[in-house]
C-alpha positions, 0 to 999 in steps of 0.5 A: 079323279079322272076325267069323265068321272069329273065331268060327270060328278060336276053335272050333279046335283050336290057338285052344283050346290056346294062350296062358296059361291063366286062373287061374279054372280053367276051362282056359281061356287068356286070348286065347281069352276075349277072342275071345268077348268081340270075338264078343260085343261085335260080335255087340251092335254091328254097326254098330259106332255109337260111341255104344252102345259101353259102357264095358265095351266101349271098356275091352276094345277097348283091351285088344286093342289093346294086346296086339297092337301089344306083341305084334307088336312083339315078336315077328317071327316072329307075321307069318310063321309061322303054327306059332307060340304068337304068331300062334295066340295072336293069332287069338284077340285078333281079328288075323291078322297074315298078313292083316294084312300084306296089306292095308297 
């Protein structure tokens, strides 16, 4: 997903209501928080210059890749059912399974 696509998605009710809630009482999901973090990384380094990522950026990007790989392997419906919790959760993490399927 592009930065704009992710920002737009994070504004939707489907995004804010998907995923596991954080344990901080905010009501925000872990994935929604991750999506906001991804947007900040992209805003900070729009050219995606590897030398401009800090350790926190790299750690979060590794977490995102791991989450998406694990959930795509476990849940086939995330790739085909846009109303599934899995599909919505993956989008919070910056991965649109339908868009990725069409590009590969």
